[in-house]
BATOR-960000 format. One line per 4 residues: number of its first residue (from 1); for each residue x, y, z of N, C-alpha, C, O. Coordinates in Angstrom, 3 decimals, decimal comma, padded with zeros to 6 digits, always signed. Example, Ala and Ser with C-alpha at 12.3 -4.5 7.8 and 13.67 -1.06 7.14 Angstrom:
2
1 = +013,190:-005,690:+007,800:+012,300:-004,500:+007,800:+013,200:-003,300:+007,800:+014,236:-003,319:+008,465 ~ +012,850:-002,250:+007,080:+013,670:-001,060:+007,140:+012,900:+000,030:+007,870:+013,409:+001,138:+008,039 .
//
This chain:
218
1 = +116,273:+011,862:+142,692:+116,221:+012,243:+143,996:+116,192:+013,327:+144,236:+115,325:+013,725:+145,015 ~ +117,154:+014,262:+143,647:+117,301:+015,974:+143,736:+116,360:+016,598:+143,025:+116,038:+017,770:+143,220 ~ +115,766:+015,698:+141,983:+114,700:+016,998:+140,992:+113,339:+016,359:+141,905:+112,245:+016,864:+141,655 ~ +113,388:+015,585:+142,640:+112,057:+015,405:+143,309:+112,064:+016,056:+144,483:+110,951:+016,195:+144,991 .
5 = +113,152:+016,581:+145,177:+113,328:+017,694:+146,281:+112,843:+018,816:+145,809:+111,916:+019,527:+146,197 ~ +113,819:+018,922:+144,625:+113,650:+020,570:+144,324:+112,081:+020,656:+143,890:+111,622:+021,789:+144,032 ~ +111,243:+019,764:+143,430:+109,819:+019,879:+142,809:+109,001:+020,099:+144,320:+108,029:+020,844:+144,442 ~ +109,495:+019,438:+145,235:+108,432:+019,883:+146,651:+108,687:+020,801:+147,215:+107,917:+021,389:+147,974 .
9 = +110,200:+021,218:+146,875:+110,301:+022,740:+147,673:+109,900:+023,885:+146,854:+109,719:+024,938:+147,465 ~ +109,724:+023,880:+145,564:+108,975:+024,598:+145,104:+107,525:+024,905:+145,091:+106,978:+025,998:+144,944 ~ +106,874:+023,430:+145,318:+105,510:+023,439:+145,624:+105,156:+024,099:+146,980:+104,101:+024,718:+147,116 ~ +105,954:+023,974:+147,866:+105,813:+024,388:+148,862:+106,079:+026,104:+148,982:+105,307:+026,715:+149,721 .
13 = +107,016:+026,776:+148,361:+107,429:+027,857:+148,249:+106,047:+028,502:+147,514:+105,516:+029,520:+147,960 ~ +105,644:+027,934:+146,586:+104,408:+028,164:+145,712:+103,244:+028,377:+146,752:+102,531:+029,377:+146,671 ~ +103,096:+027,604:+147,545:+102,023:+027,939:+148,507:+101,768:+028,897:+149,425:+100,652:+029,325:+149,717 ~ +102,944:+029,278:+149,940:+103,310:+030,196:+150,799:+103,119:+031,408:+150,072:+102,421:+032,295:+150,564 .
17 = +103,826:+031,591:+148,614:+103,403:+032,833:+148,182:+102,141:+033,198:+147,896:+101,889:+034,403:+147,920 ~ +101,233:+032,379:+147,613:+099,662:+032,204:+147,614:+099,204:+032,616:+148,399:+098,334:+033,478:+148,285 ~ +099,823:+031,923:+150,037:+098,969:+032,561:+151,202:+099,548:+034,052:+151,635:+098,981:+034,762:+152,465 ~ +100,672:+034,386:+150,995:+100,876:+035,999:+151,087:+100,543:+036,884:+150,362:+100,620:+038,070:+150,682 .
21 = +100,056:+036,408:+149,108:+099,601:+037,065:+147,817:+098,934:+038,513:+148,572:+099,335:+039,544:+148,031 ~ +097,930:+038,729:+149,801:+097,363:+039,936:+149,751:+097,835:+040,808:+151,035:+097,151:+041,661:+151,600 ~ +099,253:+040,379:+151,397:+099,937:+041,068:+152,577:+100,557:+042,084:+151,907:+100,982:+041,671:+150,828 ~ +100,769:+043,149:+152,081:+101,655:+044,129:+151,850:+103,003:+043,909:+151,931:+103,370:+043,507:+153,036 .
25 = +104,173:+044,100:+150,789:+105,268:+043,778:+151,312:+105,931:+044,494:+152,442:+106,704:+043,986:+153,254 ~ +105,503:+045,830:+152,392:+106,165:+046,548:+153,578:+105,037:+046,710:+154,863:+104,899:+047,848:+155,312 ~ +104,586:+046,092:+155,197:+103,723:+045,281:+156,119:+104,773:+045,365:+157,792:+105,502:+044,433:+158,132 ~ +104,647:+046,368:+158,431:+105,662:+045,972:+159,931:+105,176:+044,646:+160,436:+103,985:+044,357:+160,556 .
29 = +106,135:+043,902:+160,709:+106,249:+042,996:+161,684:+106,245:+043,159:+163,043:+107,164:+043,827:+163,516 ~ +105,212:+042,584:+163,965:+105,547:+042,837:+165,172:+106,479:+041,860:+165,770:+106,688:+040,766:+165,247 ~ +107,003:+042,227:+166,791:+107,852:+041,462:+167,535:+107,585:+041,565:+168,966:+108,191:+042,349:+169,695 ~ +106,663:+040,757:+169,365:+106,175:+041,138:+170,829:+106,881:+040,371:+171,645:+106,573:+040,349:+172,836 .
33 = +108,121:+039,481:+171,089:+109,116:+039,196:+171,717:+110,409:+040,290:+172,493:+111,108:+040,035:+173,474 ~ +110,394:+041,120:+171,923:+111,269:+042,207:+172,147:+110,915:+042,763:+173,436:+109,816:+043,295:+173,594 ~ +111,540:+042,701:+174,120:+111,300:+043,458:+175,807:+112,298:+044,720:+175,556:+113,341:+044,636:+174,909 ~ +111,911:+045,652:+176,043:+112,398:+047,172:+176,319:+113,513:+047,373:+177,373:+113,029:+047,747:+178,441 .
37 = +114,620:+047,261:+177,394:+115,692:+047,231:+178,411:+116,284:+048,630:+178,729:+117,256:+048,799:+179,465 ~ +115,547:+049,685:+178,054:+116,387:+050,946:+178,295:+116,358:+051,571:+179,535:+117,272:+052,334:+179,848 ~ +115,245:+051,305:+180,429:+115,172:+051,508:+181,614:+115,510:+050,444:+182,728:+115,262:+050,757:+183,892 ~ +116,059:+049,204:+182,455:+115,926:+048,430:+183,307:+116,645:+048,339:+184,599:+116,116:+047,951:+185,640 .
41 = +118,339:+048,855:+184,436:+119,058:+049,035:+185,670:+119,621:+050,121:+185,408:+119,752:+050,546:+184,261 ~ +120,071:+050,773:+186,567:+121,057:+052,125:+186,686:+122,188:+051,506:+185,991:+122,030:+050,309:+185,750 ~ +123,672:+052,216:+185,479:+124,783:+051,977:+184,908:+125,221:+051,011:+186,108:+125,101:+049,921:+185,549 ~ +125,624:+050,751:+187,317:+126,336:+050,685:+188,414:+125,574:+049,052:+188,331:+126,324:+048,077:+188,390 .
45 = +123,930:+048,826:+188,180:+123,411:+047,749:+188,418:+123,552:+046,606:+187,176:+123,377:+045,397:+187,328 ~ +123,835:+047,139:+186,181:+124,208:+046,805:+184,905:+124,951:+045,886:+184,818:+124,800:+044,716:+184,466 ~ +126,400:+046,894:+185,409:+127,755:+046,194:+185,341:+127,933:+045,132:+186,626:+128,780:+044,240:+186,588 ~ +127,020:+045,333:+187,788:+126,891:+044,261:+188,646:+126,297:+042,508:+188,188:+126,521:+041,348:+188,533 .
49 = +125,513:+043,193:+187,296:+124,667:+041,501:+186,622:+125,659:+041,087:+185,451:+125,717:+039,897:+185,144 ~ +126,554:+042,159:+184,690:+127,445:+041,458:+183,920:+128,504:+040,427:+184,830:+128,732:+039,225:+184,695 ~ +128,953:+041,263:+185,644:+130,043:+040,674:+186,567:+129,234:+039,382:+187,159:+129,945:+038,400:+186,948 ~ +128,386:+039,112:+187,621:+127,748:+037,767:+188,066:+127,823:+036,656:+187,031:+128,407:+035,577:+187,125 .
53 = +126,982:+037,235:+185,842:+126,768:+036,283:+184,740:+128,399:+035,645:+184,371:+128,618:+034,438:+184,267 ~ +129,197:+036,454:+184,244:+130,334:+036,218:+183,825:+131,128:+035,272:+184,668:+131,848:+034,390:+184,200 ~ +130,975:+035,479:+185,776:+131,594:+034,750:+186,865:+130,849:+033,498:+187,024:+131,460:+032,448:+187,221 ~ +129,753:+033,532:+186,961:+129,143:+032,264:+186,690:+129,582:+031,452:+185,645:+129,754:+030,243:+185,800 .
57 = +129,769:+032,020:+184,613:+130,324:+031,281:+183,562:+132,017:+030,934:+183,668:+132,672:+030,331:+182,817 ~ +132,444:+031,413:+184,774:+133,984:+030,875:+185,215:+135,113:+031,730:+184,400:+136,308:+031,440:+184,349 ~ +134,599:+032,637:+183,892:+135,162:+033,723:+183,437:+136,152:+034,791:+184,736:+135,574:+035,113:+185,774 ~ +137,406:+035,166:+184,521:+137,811:+036,123:+185,282:+137,585:+037,594:+185,055:+137,979:+038,137:+184,023 .
61 = +136,966:+038,230:+185,990:+136,723:+039,673:+185,761:+137,142:+040,398:+186,886:+137,247:+039,917:+188,014 ~ +137,413:+041,719:+186,526:+138,118:+042,721:+187,191:+137,459:+043,930:+186,921:+137,341:+044,142:+185,714 ~ +136,932:+044,901:+187,758:+136,632:+046,305:+187,361:+137,539:+047,195:+187,703:+137,854:+047,417:+188,872 ~ +138,052:+047,800:+186,651:+138,937:+049,063:+186,794:+138,519:+050,531:+186,250:+137,540:+050,744:+185,535 .
65 = +139,353:+051,416:+186,673:+139,436:+052,705:+185,693:+140,098:+052,842:+184,446:+140,729:+051,837:+184,118 ~ +140,134:+053,738:+183,707:+140,704:+053,870:+182,608:+142,190:+054,035:+182,897:+143,061:+053,430:+182,272 ~ +142,430:+054,928:+183,924:+143,983:+055,091:+184,407:+144,637:+053,715:+184,507:+145,510:+053,327:+183,731 ~ +144,186:+053,072:+185,437:+144,462:+051,732:+186,164:+144,565:+050,651:+184,677:+145,282:+049,697:+184,980 .
69 = +144,177:+050,559:+183,529:+143,695:+050,211:+182,711:+145,175:+049,331:+182,341:+145,284:+048,116:+182,510 ~ +146,106:+050,095:+181,882:+147,423:+049,364:+181,616:+148,119:+048,649:+182,491:+148,640:+047,573:+182,198 ~ +148,181:+049,174:+183,598:+148,892:+048,400:+184,836:+148,092:+046,937:+184,763:+148,769:+045,931:+184,551 ~ +146,769:+046,830:+184,926:+145,904:+045,597:+184,977:+146,035:+044,719:+183,877:+145,924:+043,518:+184,122 .
73 = +146,260:+045,098:+182,644:+146,460:+044,442:+181,533:+148,085:+043,855:+181,903:+148,181:+042,632:+181,993 ~ +149,158:+044,557:+182,085:+149,888:+043,973:+182,219:+150,126:+042,776:+183,639:+150,646:+041,663:+183,727 ~ +149,526:+043,590:+184,484:+149,047:+042,457:+185,789:+148,718:+040,983:+185,239:+149,241:+039,912:+185,545 ~ +147,589:+041,297:+184,246:+146,866:+040,038:+184,216:+147,980:+039,312:+183,075:+147,785:+038,133:+182,781 .
77 = +148,709:+039,778:+182,684:+149,529:+038,776:+181,460:+150,491:+038,171:+182,446:+150,549:+036,956:+182,633 ~ +151,135:+038,922:+182,982:+152,259:+038,543:+183,953:+151,799:+036,984:+185,066:+152,441:+036,002:+185,439 ~ +150,494:+037,425:+185,255:+149,726:+036,152:+186,047:+149,961:+035,152:+185,301:+150,453:+034,120:+185,760 ~ +149,658:+035,294:+184,079:+149,196:+034,334:+183,086:+150,477:+033,271:+182,660:+150,489:+032,140:+182,172 .
81 = +151,679:+034,342:+183,154:+152,952:+034,130:+182,660:+153,034:+034,239:+181,271:+153,829:+033,436:+180,783 ~ +152,275:+035,224:+180,203:+152,372:+035,534:+179,031:+153,500:+036,454:+178,302:+153,544:+037,682:+178,374 ~ +154,196:+035,813:+177,752:+155,627:+036,527:+177,193:+155,382:+036,718:+175,611:+156,223:+037,388:+175,013 ~ +154,110:+036,091:+174,755:+153,741:+036,589:+173,614:+152,318:+036,655:+173,385:+151,662:+035,628:+173,208 .
85 = +151,854:+037,699:+173,379:+150,380:+037,763:+172,784:+150,109:+038,408:+171,447:+150,804:+039,342:+171,047 ~ +149,083:+037,906:+170,743:+148,639:+038,388:+169,681:+147,685:+039,479:+170,347:+147,045:+039,342:+171,390 ~ +147,749:+040,938:+169,250:+147,205:+042,022:+169,667:+146,617:+042,186:+167,943:+147,298:+041,920:+166,953 ~ +145,047:+042,740:+167,935:+144,797:+043,290:+166,649:+145,303:+044,818:+166,332:+145,217:+045,734:+167,150 .
89 = +145,784:+044,930:+165,162:+146,503:+046,176:+164,642:+145,859:+047,729:+165,314:+146,485:+048,764:+165,545 ~ +144,589:+047,471:+165,484:+143,996:+048,535:+165,635:+143,865:+048,586:+167,396:+142,898:+049,266:+167,740 ~ +144,448:+048,150:+168,251:+144,254:+047,872:+169,734:+144,766:+049,249:+170,084:+145,740:+049,589:+169,412 ~ +144,433:+049,929:+170,781:+144,843:+051,388:+171,612:+146,111:+051,124:+172,007:+146,279:+050,316:+172,921 .
93 = +147,342:+051,831:+171,316:+148,544:+051,619:+172,302:+148,972:+051,854:+173,427:+150,072:+051,537:+173,879 ~ +147,913:+052,567:+174,072:+148,103:+053,223:+175,470:+147,500:+051,903:+176,427:+147,615:+052,018:+177,648 ~ +146,936:+050,803:+175,933:+146,650:+049,711:+176,566:+147,894:+048,805:+177,283:+147,814:+048,095:+178,285 ~ +149,156:+049,097:+176,358:+150,162:+048,123:+176,589:+151,381:+049,098:+177,188:+152,563:+048,889:+176,917 .
97 = +150,991:+050,030:+177,915:+152,353:+051,061:+178,476:+152,809:+050,206:+179,030:+154,003:+050,101:+178,749 ~ +152,324:+049,188:+180,005:+153,197:+048,920:+180,883:+153,293:+047,291:+180,420:+153,715:+046,547:+181,305 ~ +153,011:+046,779:+179,368:+153,330:+045,688:+179,146:+154,588:+045,206:+178,430:+154,968:+045,483:+177,293 ~ +155,377:+044,099:+179,731:+156,471:+043,630:+179,165:+156,622:+042,573:+178,082:+157,733:+042,423:+177,573 .
101 = +155,426:+041,708:+177,627:+155,510:+040,688:+176,808:+155,427:+041,067:+175,208:+154,906:+042,012:+174,616 ~ +155,842:+040,423:+174,962:+156,109:+040,390:+173,053:+154,753:+040,621:+172,481:+153,829:+039,845:+172,725 ~ +154,632:+041,547:+171,815:+153,034:+041,660:+171,038:+153,298:+041,664:+169,220:+153,938:+042,376:+168,446 ~ +152,454:+040,498:+169,094:+152,341:+040,315:+167,762:+151,233:+040,599:+167,054:+150,260:+039,845:+167,097 .
105 = +151,245:+041,794:+166,266:+150,401:+042,531:+165,648:+149,782:+041,554:+164,469:+150,481:+040,844:+163,746 ~ +148,420:+041,642:+164,412:+147,407:+040,913:+163,382:+146,911:+041,973:+162,601:+146,373:+042,939:+163,142 ~ +147,055:+041,877:+161,237:+146,204:+042,955:+160,261:+145,899:+042,414:+159,356:+146,418:+041,317:+159,152 ~ +145,077:+042,860:+158,562:+144,606:+042,319:+157,284:+145,484:+042,394:+156,415:+145,457:+041,585:+155,487 .
109 = +146,677:+043,565:+156,497:+147,388:+042,953:+155,298:+148,924:+042,073:+155,751:+149,879:+041,730:+155,055 ~ +148,684:+041,936:+156,991:+149,877:+041,015:+157,726:+148,893:+040,138:+158,517:+148,639:+040,514:+159,662 ~ +148,376:+039,152:+158,116:+147,612:+037,898:+159,039:+148,653:+037,396:+160,050:+149,783:+037,325:+159,566 ~ +148,552:+037,054:+161,254:+149,318:+035,906:+162,037:+149,017:+034,815:+161,177:+148,180:+034,903:+160,279 .
113 = +149,672:+033,788:+161,421:+149,546:+032,478:+160,722:+149,077:+031,905:+161,993:+149,136:+032,377:+163,128 ~ +148,433:+030,404:+161,420:+147,639:+029,684:+162,533:+149,000:+028,892:+163,573:+148,774:+028,600:+164,747 ~ +150,067:+028,688:+163,062:+150,998:+028,560:+163,931:+151,597:+029,499:+164,851:+152,001:+029,229:+165,982 ~ +151,626:+030,892:+164,139:+152,073:+031,762:+165,177:+151,166:+032,102:+165,987:+151,471:+032,670:+167,036 .
117 = +149,906:+031,833:+165,674:+148,870:+032,231:+166,641:+148,869:+030,957:+167,713:+148,459:+031,215:+168,845 ~ +149,199:+029,920:+167,496:+149,064:+028,863:+168,561:+150,470:+028,921:+169,186:+150,614:+028,231:+170,195 ~ +151,404:+029,542:+168,808:+152,699:+029,651:+169,676:+152,094:+030,801:+170,845:+152,542:+030,730:+171,990 ~ +151,074:+031,844:+170,506:+150,671:+032,944:+171,507:+150,411:+032,267:+172,722:+149,925:+031,137:+172,761 .
121 = +150,756:+033,002:+173,816:+150,345:+032,604:+175,245:+148,781:+033,429:+175,527:+148,065:+033,157:+176,491 ~ +148,452:+034,435:+174,517:+147,167:+034,700:+174,710:+147,087:+035,900:+173,738:+148,032:+036,385:+173,115 ~ +145,536:+036,372:+173,711:+145,124:+037,535:+172,872:+144,655:+038,757:+173,594:+143,781:+038,569:+174,441 ~ +145,025:+039,810:+173,431:+144,025:+040,816:+174,133:+143,103:+041,733:+173,035:+143,620:+041,997:+171,950 .
125 = +142,066:+042,096:+173,261:+141,159:+042,638:+172,672:+140,267:+043,497:+173,017:+140,147:+043,639:+174,234 ~ +139,504:+044,207:+172,264:+138,570:+045,059:+173,044:+137,341:+044,312:+172,396:+137,544:+043,182:+171,950 ~ +135,953:+044,920:+172,304:+134,837:+044,521:+172,281:+133,794:+045,135:+171,185:+134,348:+045,865:+170,363 ~ +132,966:+045,041:+171,089:+131,741:+045,790:+170,228:+130,460:+045,961:+171,308:+130,098:+047,113:+171,544 .
129 = +129,990:+045,205:+171,757:+129,080:+045,263:+172,982:+129,440:+043,673:+174,104:+130,024:+042,592:+174,022 ~ +128,675:+044,439:+175,037:+128,245:+043,294:+176,152:+127,114:+043,255:+176,734:+126,605:+044,334:+177,039 ~ +126,370:+041,932:+177,065:+125,152:+042,269:+177,216:+125,165:+041,271:+178,611:+125,667:+040,157:+178,763 ~ +124,201:+042,366:+179,813:+124,528:+041,698:+180,940:+123,614:+040,584:+181,246:+124,039:+039,549:+181,761 .
133 = +122,560:+040,732:+180,991:+121,612:+039,506:+181,341:+122,248:+038,205:+181,161:+122,109:+037,248:+181,922 ~ +123,061:+038,241:+179,941:+123,575:+036,536:+179,477:+124,949:+036,614:+179,803:+125,585:+035,561:+179,854 ~ +125,475:+037,625:+180,016:+127,232:+037,675:+180,292:+127,631:+037,259:+178,976:+128,150:+036,145:+178,901 ~ +127,493:+037,929:+177,926:+127,852:+037,624:+176,830:+128,665:+038,825:+176,265:+128,196:+039,958:+176,155 .
137 = +129,829:+038,496:+175,944:+130,529:+039,829:+174,837:+130,471:+039,657:+173,619:+130,308:+038,465:+173,357 ~ +130,525:+040,251:+172,810:+129,992:+040,003:+171,383:+131,352:+041,014:+170,689:+131,618:+042,151:+171,076 ~ +132,086:+040,256:+169,590:+133,065:+040,785:+168,847:+132,588:+041,174:+167,264:+132,131:+040,254:+166,585 ~ +132,660:+042,130:+166,848:+132,292:+042,157:+165,451:+133,403:+042,292:+164,077:+133,279:+042,504:+162,871 .
141 = +134,415:+042,063:+164,927:+135,899:+042,408:+163,970:+136,248:+043,886:+163,747:+136,693:+044,285:+162,671 ~ +136,058:+044,581:+164,671:+136,272:+046,056:+164,692:+137,697:+046,040:+164,896:+138,312:+045,039:+165,263 ~ +138,343:+047,440:+164,592:+139,782:+047,790:+164,623:+140,475:+047,284:+165,999:+141,650:+046,944:+165,864 ~ +139,984:+047,191:+167,170:+140,283:+046,507:+168,296:+139,994:+045,317:+168,820:+140,242:+044,986:+169,979 .
145 = +139,325:+044,471:+167,766:+138,978:+043,159:+168,071:+139,843:+042,450:+166,868:+140,294:+041,382:+167,283 ~ +140,161:+042,674:+165,704:+140,600:+041,769:+164,976:+139,944:+040,786:+164,184:+138,718:+040,882:+164,138 ~ +140,622:+039,623:+163,387:+140,036:+038,490:+162,864:+139,562:+037,935:+163,951:+140,006:+038,327:+165,030 ~ +138,211:+036,546:+163,900:+137,757:+035,918:+164,684:+138,904:+034,998:+164,947:+139,032:+034,767:+166,149 .
149 = +139,775:+034,404:+164,177:+140,702:+033,413:+164,025:+141,877:+033,659:+165,823:+142,402:+032,865:+166,604 ~ +141,793:+035,133:+165,735:+143,175:+035,355:+166,969:+141,948:+035,328:+168,103:+142,542:+035,563:+169,155 ~ +141,086:+035,225:+168,290:+140,176:+034,732:+169,949:+139,889:+033,581:+169,489:+138,693:+033,426:+169,736 ~ +140,295:+032,656:+168,950:+139,740:+031,196:+168,880:+140,911:+030,310:+169,036:+140,932:+029,229:+169,625 .
153 = +141,950:+030,949:+168,389:+143,193:+029,788:+168,422:+144,189:+030,024:+169,880:+144,691:+029,000:+170,343 ~ +144,396:+030,995:+170,400:+144,982:+031,076:+171,680:+144,482:+030,519:+172,788:+143,257:+030,505:+172,676 ~ +144,888:+029,970:+173,984:+144,146:+029,320:+174,934:+143,709:+030,607:+175,997:+142,856:+030,376:+176,854 ~ +144,184:+031,640:+175,921:+143,691:+032,560:+176,821:+143,172:+034,006:+175,887:+143,710:+034,310:+174,823 .
157 = +142,264:+034,641:+176,389:+141,605:+035,852:+175,698:+141,625:+037,057:+177,066:+141,091:+036,851:+178,156 ~ +142,034:+037,743:+176,855:+141,972:+039,133:+177,661:+141,120:+039,999:+176,929:+141,491:+040,319:+175,799 ~ +139,858:+040,512:+177,442:+138,881:+041,487:+176,486:+138,769:+042,509:+177,426:+138,501:+042,262:+178,602 ~ +139,003:+043,956:+176,889:+138,388:+044,989:+177,527:+137,567:+045,462:+177,174:+137,559:+045,919:+176,031 .
161 = +136,360:+045,576:+178,119:+135,015:+045,954:+178,079:+134,560:+047,224:+178,531:+134,090:+047,212:+179,669 ~ +134,581:+048,559:+177,806:+134,150:+049,818:+178,594:+132,661:+049,587:+179,152:+131,822:+048,938:+178,527 ~ +132,433:+050,177:+180,373:+131,310:+050,389:+180,880:+130,368:+050,883:+179,964:+129,254:+050,419:+180,208 ~ +130,388:+051,655:+178,994:+129,345:+052,328:+177,934:+129,044:+051,324:+176,750:+128,209:+051,631:+175,899 .
165 = +129,674:+050,210:+176,702:+129,381:+049,297:+175,573:+128,493:+048,389:+176,337:+128,090:+047,581:+175,501 ~ +127,935:+048,076:+177,590:+127,345:+047,002:+178,323:+125,711:+047,543:+178,025:+125,364:+048,704:+178,243 ~ +125,025:+046,747:+177,625:+123,462:+046,790:+177,823:+123,210:+045,841:+178,904:+123,912:+045,148:+179,641 ~ +121,861:+046,068:+178,726:+120,822:+045,325:+179,397:+120,549:+043,874:+179,000:+120,906:+042,834:+179,555 .
169 = +119,940:+044,041:+178,072:+119,684:+042,575:+177,071:+120,069:+042,407:+175,857:+120,459:+043,362:+175,184 ~ +120,011:+040,969:+175,314:+119,922:+040,966:+173,895:+119,539:+041,759:+172,603:+120,184:+042,007:+171,585 ~ +118,116:+042,108:+173,042:+117,771:+042,788:+171,824:+118,549:+044,412:+171,617:+118,780:+045,033:+170,579 ~ +118,834:+044,780:+173,115:+119,374:+045,923:+172,636:+120,815:+046,139:+172,129:+121,406:+047,122:+171,683 .
173 = +121,196:+044,730:+172,386:+122,966:+044,354:+171,415:+122,341:+044,452:+170,105:+122,899:+045,101:+169,221 ~ +121,271:+043,886:+169,910:+121,239:+043,406:+168,074:+121,118:+044,895:+167,635:+121,774:+045,305:+166,678 ~ +120,229:+045,750:+168,377:+119,773:+047,000:+167,680:+121,136:+047,921:+167,510:+121,148:+048,868:+166,723 ~ +122,130:+047,610:+168,207:+123,569:+048,232:+168,061:+124,423:+047,511:+167,050:+125,384:+048,197:+166,702 .
177 = +124,358:+046,418:+166,522:+125,194:+045,564:+165,656:+125,033:+045,675:+164,374:+123,883:+046,026:+164,110 ~ +125,575:+045,552:+163,626:+125,720:+045,557:+162,069:+125,961:+044,145:+161,637:+127,066:+043,621:+161,497 ~ +124,488:+043,452:+161,393:+124,523:+042,147:+161,002:+125,193:+041,736:+159,968:+125,140:+040,549:+159,645 ~ +126,068:+042,799:+159,149:+126,727:+042,416:+158,020:+128,047:+042,081:+158,368:+128,747:+041,566:+157,497 .
181 = +128,539:+042,296:+159,560:+129,864:+042,188:+160,156:+129,933:+040,767:+160,465:+128,904:+040,109:+160,614 ~ +131,282:+040,183:+160,585:+131,160:+038,974:+161,285:+130,966:+038,939:+162,708:+131,659:+039,743:+163,331 ~ +130,219:+038,229:+163,354:+129,809:+038,600:+164,724:+129,954:+037,282:+165,776:+129,347:+036,219:+165,639 ~ +130,777:+037,566:+166,715:+131,214:+036,154:+167,411:+130,531:+036,483:+169,080:+130,709:+037,408:+169,872 .
185 = +129,785:+035,371:+169,116:+129,226:+036,041:+170,808:+130,131:+035,273:+171,648:+130,593:+034,166:+171,376 ~ +130,292:+035,805:+172,452:+131,280:+034,728:+173,513:+130,482:+034,846:+174,982:+130,042:+035,932:+175,362 ~ +130,351:+033,709:+175,714:+129,530:+033,441:+176,904:+130,406:+032,715:+177,680:+130,319:+031,495:+177,537 ~ +131,355:+033,185:+178,582:+132,329:+032,515:+179,136:+133,394:+031,798:+178,329:+133,331:+031,989:+177,115 .
189 = +134,399:+030,977:+178,793:+135,194:+030,411:+178,367:+134,969:+029,380:+177,244:+133,756:+029,413:+177,037 ~ +135,504:+028,532:+176,463:+135,056:+027,657:+175,490:+134,859:+026,764:+176,554:+135,571:+026,709:+177,557 ~ +133,749:+025,974:+176,287:+133,176:+024,758:+177,120:+132,225:+023,836:+176,268:+131,231:+024,277:+175,691 ~ +132,673:+022,328:+176,237:+131,294:+021,520:+175,661:+131,178:+020,173:+176,254:+132,208:+019,545:+176,500 .
193 = +130,051:+019,691:+176,495:+129,913:+018,416:+177,296:+129,614:+017,121:+176,005:+128,969:+017,297:+174,971 ~ +130,015:+016,362:+176,263:+130,060:+015,123:+175,664:+128,618:+014,147:+176,134:+127,855:+014,684:+176,937 ~ +128,327:+012,969:+175,713:+126,931:+012,387:+176,068:+126,669:+012,499:+177,289:+125,604:+012,941:+177,720 ~ +128,027:+011,941:+178,273:+127,602:+011,694:+179,500:+127,608:+012,859:+180,227:+127,388:+012,746:+181,433 .
197 = +127,834:+014,095:+179,715:+127,840:+015,334:+180,379:+128,929:+015,375:+181,298:+128,745:+015,371:+182,515 ~ +130,061:+015,415:+180,765:+131,464:+015,379:+181,178:+131,853:+016,695:+180,371:+132,043:+016,662:+179,156 ~ +131,940:+017,663:+181,005:+132,692:+019,403:+180,636:+133,933:+018,879:+180,202:+134,630:+018,011:+180,728 ~ +134,141:+019,654:+178,977:+135,513:+019,684:+178,392:+135,870:+020,771:+178,042:+135,248:+021,107:+177,034 .
201 = +136,755:+021,695:+178,456:+136,933:+023,118:+177,719:+137,878:+023,365:+177,055:+138,697:+022,447:+177,104 ~ +138,227:+024,334:+176,327:+138,971:+024,681:+175,266:+138,940:+023,849:+174,002:+139,958:+023,607:+173,354 ~ +137,873:+023,472:+173,716:+137,828:+022,460:+172,349:+137,307:+023,741:+171,297:+137,659:+023,618:+170,124 ~ +136,727:+024,602:+171,553:+136,327:+025,675:+170,478:+136,550:+026,754:+170,434:+135,920:+027,559:+169,748 .
205 = +137,748:+027,081:+171,348:+137,920:+028,632:+171,904:+138,974:+028,115:+173,083:+139,176:+026,960:+173,455 ~ +139,619:+029,440:+173,581:+140,316:+029,527:+174,832:+139,635:+029,493:+175,937:+138,688:+030,191:+176,297 ~ +140,306:+028,429:+176,581:+140,186:+027,786:+178,019:+139,780:+029,112:+179,221:+138,813:+029,148:+179,983 ~ +140,672:+029,925:+179,087:+140,406:+030,999:+180,183:+140,203:+032,537:+179,273:+140,893:+032,890:+178,317 .
209 = +139,131:+033,239:+179,851:+138,464:+034,399:+179,316:+138,305:+035,215:+180,708:+137,588:+034,996:+181,684 ~ +139,386:+036,395:+180,388:+139,366:+037,448:+181,563:+139,027:+038,441:+180,740:+139,262:+038,644:+179,548 ~ +138,348:+039,121:+181,687:+137,493:+040,603:+181,415:+137,779:+041,662:+181,864:+137,714:+041,622:+183,092 ~ +138,160:+042,907:+181,373:+138,537:+043,778:+182,313:+137,665:+045,097:+181,925:+137,893:+045,881:+181,004 .
213 = +136,447:+045,135:+183,013:+135,599:+046,321:+182,633:+135,932:+047,554:+182,742:+136,172:+047,760:+183,931 ~ +136,096:+048,619:+182,044:+136,685:+050,001:+182,255:+135,424:+050,906:+182,776:+134,446:+051,272:+182,124 ~ +135,664:+051,093:+183,809:+134,144:+051,916:+184,625:+133,906:+053,508:+184,353:+132,850:+054,062:+184,046 ~ +135,387:+054,166:+184,587:+135,578:+055,516:+184,317:+136,890:+056,054:+184,056:+137,813:+055,295:+183,759 .
217 = +137,046:+057,265:+184,140:+138,246:+058,068:+183,461:+138,923:+058,336:+184,570:+139,887:+059,087:+184,430 ~ +138,647:+057,859:+185,834:+139,026:+058,419:+187,054:+140,590:+057,238:+187,405:+141,257:+057,385:+188,429 .
//
């Protein structure tokens, strides 16, 4: 069986190679599906779209200034009743200037165990990029985001998004991201539906996503 399948595969690949024999290896590929979003919206409009999409996905959203950010992070965690939160090692310390909850740092050299993550009330991270049109936040395991696991195990994810990280559409985001990095694309809280379309939240990640969009330095 396996030998037959392998033989069929090689025959198909041989036909593909023969069909492409006269095509230059460096021939540019036309991507007619790719739209240019460079001038789609002014910054404020783009942020409005992102907020609208996130709310549609049942995420919690607030627009803040960088000066307000530490207090808003603290307030969000207090509203949640969070007393233990996971934090990636590279998250800026000034984010937590007003936070009273215990912070458990996660680093490559000293990762939190699954049990420790499960005991956390939430996680606070940054992001790599956010897509307004789809309401998607992308993590790439950068220093302020950490491992994928720390945003999947806790039931609450508080994500800080800077205005300059927000793009209009997916093609723009893809151009900014490194495909060699572990990418996590988040569109709202974790949710799935069974065959009868009963919505269940929290199966594959946090049931609550809260986003703080940092608009300015004021």
